[in-house]
C-alpha positions as CSV (number, residue, x, y, z in Angstrom):
1,M,0.4,155.5,60.4
2,Q,3.5,156.0,59.1
3,D,2.5,158.0,56.3
4,K,0.1,160.2,58.8
5,L,3.2,161.0,60.7
6,V,5.4,161.9,57.6
7,I,2.6,164.5,56.6
8,D,2.5,165.6,60.0
9,G,6.1,166.4,60.2
10,A,6.4,167.5,56.7
11,Q,3.3,170.0,57.7
12,V,5.1,171.0,60.9
13,L,8.5,171.8,58.7
14,G,6.7,173.6,56.5
15,D,5.0,175.8,58.9
16,W,8.6,176.2,60.8
17,N,9.8,177.6,57.4
18,V,7.4,180.1,57.1
19,M,7.5,181.5,60.6
20,S,11.2,181.6,60.2
21,L,11.0,183.3,57.0
22,L,8.5,185.8,58.9
23,K,10.7,186.5,61.3
24,S,14.1,187.0,59.5
25,R,15.6,190.2,58.8
26,P,15.4,190.1,55.0
27,F,11.5,189.6,55.1
28,L,11.3,192.1,57.6
29,W,13.8,194.8,55.2
30,L,11.1,193.7,52.1
31,V,8.2,195.2,54.2
32,L,10.4,198.1,55.2
33,A,11.0,198.4,51.7
34,V,7.4,198.4,50.0
35,P,6.3,201.6,50.5
36,G,9.3,203.4,48.7
37,A,9.1,201.6,46.1
38,L,5.3,202.5,45.5
39,M,6.2,205.7,46.0
40,L,8.8,205.7,43.1
41,L,6.4,203.2,41.1
42,R,3.3,206.0,41.4
43,W,5.8,208.7,40.6
44,G,7.0,206.9,37.8
45,L,3.4,206.1,36.3
46,T,1.0,209.0,37.1
47,P,3.2,211.6,37.8
48,Q,0.3,213.8,37.2
49,D,-1.9,212.9,39.8
50,Y,1.3,211.9,42.1
51,G,4.0,214.4,41.9
52,Y,6.9,215.9,43.8
53,G,5.2,216.9,46.6
54,H,3.6,213.9,47.6
55,A,6.8,211.8,47.0
56,I,8.7,214.6,49.1
57,A,6.1,214.2,51.6
58,E,5.3,210.4,52.0
59,S,9.4,210.1,52.0
60,G,9.5,212.3,55.0
61,D,6.6,210.8,56.8
62,W,7.6,207.3,56.9
63,A,11.3,208.6,57.8
64,A,9.5,210.2,60.9
65,W,7.1,207.4,61.4
66,L,10.1,204.6,61.8
67,L,12.2,207.3,63.6
68,L,9.4,207.0,66.5
69,V,9.2,203.5,66.3
70,T,12.7,203.3,67.0
71,L,12.5,205.8,69.7
72,A,9.8,203.9,71.4
73,V,11.4,200.5,71.5
74,T,13.3,201.7,74.9
75,P,10.2,202.6,77.0
76,L,8.4,199.4,75.4
77,R,11.3,197.4,76.8
78,L,11.4,199.3,80.1
79,A,7.8,198.4,80.5
80,F,6.8,195.1,78.9
81,R,10.9,193.5,79.1
82,K,9.8,190.1,79.0
83,T,7.1,190.1,75.9
84,G,7.7,188.1,72.9
85,W,6.8,191.3,70.4
86,V,9.0,193.8,72.3
87,Q,12.2,191.4,72.5
88,W,11.5,191.2,68.5
89,L,11.6,195.1,68.3
90,M,14.7,194.7,70.6
91,R,16.6,192.9,68.0
92,R,15.3,194.5,65.2
93,R,15.5,198.3,66.6
94,R,18.9,198.7,64.5
95,D,17.1,198.1,61.2
96,I,14.1,199.8,61.6
97,G,16.7,203.2,62.5
98,V,18.5,202.2,59.4
99,A,15.1,202.1,57.8
100,S,14.4,205.4,58.9
101,F,17.3,207.0,57.6
102,A,16.8,205.3,53.9
103,Y,13.5,207.2,53.8
104,A,15.3,210.4,55.2
105,M,17.9,209.9,52.2
106,E,15.2,209.1,49.7
107,H,13.4,212.4,50.9
108,T,16.6,214.6,50.6
109,I,17.5,212.7,47.0
110,I,14.1,213.8,45.9
111,Y,14.5,217.2,47.1
112,L,18.1,217.7,45.4
113,W,16.5,216.2,42.0
114,R,13.7,219.0,42.1
115,K,16.3,222.0,42.8
116,G,18.7,220.4,40.4
117,L,21.5,223.2,40.3
118,L,23.6,223.7,43.2
119,E,23.4,227.5,43.7
120,N,19.2,226.6,44.2
121,I,20.3,224.3,47.1
122,T,22.8,226.7,48.7
123,A,20.3,229.5,48.1
124,E,18.1,227.7,50.8
125,A,20.6,225.9,53.0
126,L,20.7,228.4,56.0
127,Q,16.9,229.0,56.1
128,P,16.0,227.6,59.5
129,Q,13.4,225.2,57.9
130,Y,15.7,223.5,55.6
131,L,19.0,223.9,57.8
132,T,17.7,222.1,60.5
133,G,16.7,219.3,58.1
134,W,20.4,219.3,56.8
135,I,22.0,219.2,60.6
136,A,19.3,216.2,61.3
137,L,20.4,214.3,58.2
138,A,24.3,214.9,59.2
139,L,23.6,213.7,62.9
140,F,21.8,210.4,61.5
141,L,24.4,209.6,58.9
142,P,27.4,208.3,61.7
143,L,24.3,206.6,63.3
144,A,23.2,204.6,60.0
145,I,27.0,203.9,59.2
146,T,27.7,202.5,62.9
147,S,24.4,200.6,63.3
148,N,26.0,196.9,63.0
149,D,27.6,194.4,65.1
150,V,31.3,195.2,64.0
151,S,30.8,199.1,65.0
152,M,29.2,197.9,68.4
153,R,32.4,195.7,69.1
154,A,34.9,198.4,67.9
155,L,33.3,201.5,69.7
156,K,32.4,199.7,73.1
157,R,31.0,202.0,75.3
158,A,31.5,205.0,73.1
159,W,28.8,203.4,70.4
160,K,25.8,204.4,73.2
161,R,27.5,207.7,73.4
162,L,27.5,208.0,70.1
163,H,24.0,207.0,69.4
164,R,22.2,209.5,71.8
165,L,22.8,211.8,69.0
166,V,19.5,210.4,67.7
167,Y,17.5,212.1,70.5
168,P,18.5,216.0,69.5
169,A,18.1,214.6,65.8
170,A,14.8,213.4,66.4
171,I,13.6,216.8,67.5
172,L,15.4,218.8,64.7
173,V,13.1,216.1,62.3
174,F,10.3,217.2,63.9
175,V,11.1,220.9,63.9
176,H,12.1,220.4,59.8
177,W,8.6,219.2,59.6
178,A,6.4,221.8,61.3
179,L,8.6,224.6,59.6
180,T,8.4,222.9,55.9
181,A,4.4,221.8,56.1
182,F,1.6,223.6,54.4
183,D,-0.3,222.6,57.9
184,P,2.1,222.0,60.6
185,M,-0.6,220.5,62.9
186,T,0.2,217.4,61.8
187,A,4.1,217.9,63.1
188,Y,2.9,219.4,66.2
189,I,1.0,216.2,66.8
190,H,4.1,214.0,66.3
191,L,6.2,216.4,68.2
192,G,3.9,215.4,71.0
193,I,4.2,211.8,70.6
194,L,7.8,212.5,70.5
195,A,7.6,214.3,73.7
196,A,5.5,211.6,75.5
197,I,7.8,208.6,74.2
198,E,10.8,210.2,75.9
199,I,8.9,211.6,79.0
200,V,7.7,208.1,79.7
201,R,11.5,206.7,79.1
202,I,13.3,209.0,81.2
203,I,10.6,208.1,84.2
204,L,10.6,204.4,83.5
205,Q,14.9,204.5,83.5
206,R,14.8,206.3,87.2
207,R,12.3,203.8,88.5
């Protein structure tokens, strides 16, 4: 009987450790980093099949998808306030937002590497399809830097005002996508999703 209790206790402890690992921040960051690592690995191993076009597109896609998840947290919280998975999203929203910025930086670094020379970059910088991307990146930079508890405590109410920049920045992201895509229909669909998220958020906040 005592041996059975020891075995059951060890199993419960093992299950608890596994669940704690799956819910931990390092595990989340490991999951979020996998697509970016796979992109670079495929590009390095099979550059003929998976080249610059795939890398620049997929890094931008992941930046946009994670941004949509981040923005969707507020309406989900308002609609399903007490649900466990929504509470988990609330706790991890800043991590997902920073991951979105990390993919945007990867997207930018790939672009800069491709262009190489500064004059090539500056020659395109003021074109609408690139200017929207640069402005969005500039708006996201302070948000990523201040996405931590220390900044929240230091900035207090100003932190929320600063992080409202995510809304114009998100619009610029999808406009940039639409202007640079060979087929902008996918970008338009994502713009529609962004609009739906914001409409639902505004309606729920007013209620």
